[in-house]
N, C-alpha and C positions, 0 to 999 in steps of 0.2 A: 305480536301486534303491539305497537307502542301506544302511549297515552293519547297522542294526537289522533291516531287512527280510531281509537275507541270513541273519542269525543266526536269525530266526524260521523262515525257510524250511528251513534246515538242520536245526533242531530238530524241525520238523514231519515231515520225511521219515522218520526212524526210527520215530516213533510211528505214522505212516500204514502203513508196511511191517509193523509188528508187528500192527496190527489186521487188515490184509489177510490176514496169515498165520493169526493166532489165531482169527479168525472162521470159518475153514474148519471148525472143530469143530461149528459150528451148522448146517452144511449137509451134504447127503449122505444116505446110507442110514441111518446111525445118528444122525441129527439129532434124532430123537424123544427120545432119552435126555436130552440137556441141556435141551430144552424141557420135558420132563416134570419134571425135577428143579427147574428154576427156577419152574415153576408150583407145585410142592409147597412150595417155600420161601415163595412169595407167600401161599399159602393158610395156611401155618403162622403167618406174621407177622400176617396179618389176624385169624385166629382167636385167636391169643395176645392180641392187643390187645382183642378182645371179652371174653375171659376176665378180663383185668385190669380192664376197665371194670365187669364184673359183680362182681368182688371189691370194688371201691369201693362199689357199691350194697349188697353183702352187709354190709360194715362198718356202713353206716347202719342197715340193717334189723336186724342183730344187736343193736346197742346200743339201738335203740328197743324191741326185745323185752325186753332186760334192764331197761330203765326201767319197762316195763309189768309186769314179772315174769310174762310169758306163757311158761310152761314148754313148752307145745306148740310155739309159734313158735321158741323157743330150740332145741328138739330138731330141728326142720325146718331151721333155719339151720345147725346143726352138720353134718347130713347133706349139705346143699348145699355147705358149705365143703370137706368131704372130696371131693365130686365135682369141684368146681372145682380143687382142688389136684391131683387125679389127672389131670385134663384138661390143666392147665398143665404138669405134669411130662412127660406124654406128648408134648405139642406141642414142648416144649423139646428132648427127646431126638430126636424126628423131625426137627426143624430142624437140629440138629447133624449127624445122620447125612446128611441131604440136602446140607447145605453141604459137608461133608468129602468125600462121594462125588463131588459135582460138581467140586470143586477137584482131587481126585485124578485123575479121568478127563480133565479138561481139561489138567492138567499132563502126564499120560502122553502124550496126543495131541500137545501142543506140543513136548515133549522129543523125541519121535520125529521130528517134522518138522524141528526144528533140527539134530538129529544127521544126518538124511538130507542136508540142505544142506551141513553141515560136511564130511561124508565124500565127497560127490559131487565128481567131477572133481578129486580130490586137493586140495580147498580147504585142508585142514589143513596140507598141506606149504607152501602159499603163505603162510598165516598165520604159520607158524613162521619162514619165511625172509624175511618182510617187514621193513621198517625199524622201528626202535623196539623197545621191550620186548615180549616175547611176552604176548599177552592171555590165554593159558591157557583156551582156549575150552571144553575138556572139563570144566573145573571150573565155569566161569561159566554154562554152559548149564543145568546142574541147578539152581543157585541162582536165576538170573534167571527160569527157567521157573516155579519155585515162587512167587517174588514176583509175577510177571506174571499168574498165575492165581489166587493166593490173594487179593490185594488187591482186584481188581474185584468179586469175589463178596462179600467182607466189606463193601466200600463200598456195594454195591447193597442188601444186606440191612439194614445199619445205617441207610442213608438212607431206605429205605422205612419201616422201623420208626419212625424219628424223625419223619418227616413225618406219618404216620398218627397217632402218639401226640400230636403237637402239635395236629393238626387236631381230635382228639377232646377233649383236655383243655383247650384254649383256651376252648371253650364252657363247660366246667365251671367254670374259673376266673373267666370273665366273669360267670357267673350267681351263683356263691357269693361272690365278692369284693365285689360291689356297687360302690358309688361312694365315692370319698374326697373329703371336704369340706375345703377349705383356706381359711382366713381370711387374705387378703392385702390389707393396706392398707384394711381396712374392708369389703372386698368378699368375698363368699362364692363361692368357685369350686368346682365339682363336677367331679371327674375320674373318668369312668366306666371300669370295667375296669382299675383301677390295678394289680391283680395281674398281668394279662396284659402290660401295658406294662412293669412291673418285670421280669418274666421275660424279655421280649425284650431289654431293656437289658442285663440280666445276661449273656444268651447272646452278644450282640454284643460286649460287653466281654471276656469270657473267650475267645471265639474270636479276637479281635484280639490278645490277649496270647499265645495259643498260636502263632498265625501268626508273630508277632514273635520269639518265643523259638526256634521250630523252623524258621526260614526256611532254615537251612543244614543241616538234618538229612539231606536227600537226598544231598548231596555227601559228608557224613560216612559215611553208610551205604554209598555207592558205594566210597569208599576202603577201608572196613573189609572189604567183600566181596572187593575186589581183593587186599588184603593177606592175607586168609585163603586165597585161591586160590593165591597165590604161595608161601605157607608149605606147603600141601599138596603142591604141585608139587616144591618143594625137598626135602621129606622123602621123597617117593616116588623122586625121582631119586637121592638119597643112598642109600636102601635098595637100589635096583637096582644101583648101582655097587658097593656093598658085597658084594652077592650074586655079582655077576660076578667081582669080585676074589677072593673066597673060593673060587669054583669053579675058577679058573685057578691058584690057589696049589698048589704041589707037596705031596703028602701027607707 
């Protein structure tokens, strides 16, 4: 096995151990809570997409009614707009509540598990007495548990919403955009769905640029979190020593 294989194997072990521990939240007697919350989030995303699609149709119907000067149709479309707006706001509030509740419960469960492992068999003593700089587990557990539980849910909701939105509006762009005729060297070329192709090209380009610019962001965030933990530890230790010295000082 070469060096690259060893590096990938070592890198995969912590991720595998994390998911093996974190996924315990999805099993057991209280597993219905995360499954119910994730189902609620999926329903909210799908329903919100349907509402947004209906708002696009409303925009067409409303301006058609204005063009015809149909007062009854304009009044009906106004009532429909109020209903769609209320529905969209309600879905957005419900989605935020479900996402934050899910993240809070998962973070609470994972933090409890990590603290249990850290405190069992006096592992915290071995970590402090080990070689190298102290990792300050008591501070990193809270921050890493927050990131480890917030990011997957945000990624899942955002990815699901993006995929469904793309699948829905690609059909709209393909139908509305029509074809682009290009006269090249005396030959007429027809490019169907050029708006869809342009959107895909733009998305690929911007994604590549963001990956290129932010390729080192994970390491920077890791160093920032470690520096913040060390600062908190140093300030706490300084305050503890100051209080201990003041209590021993003669009156």
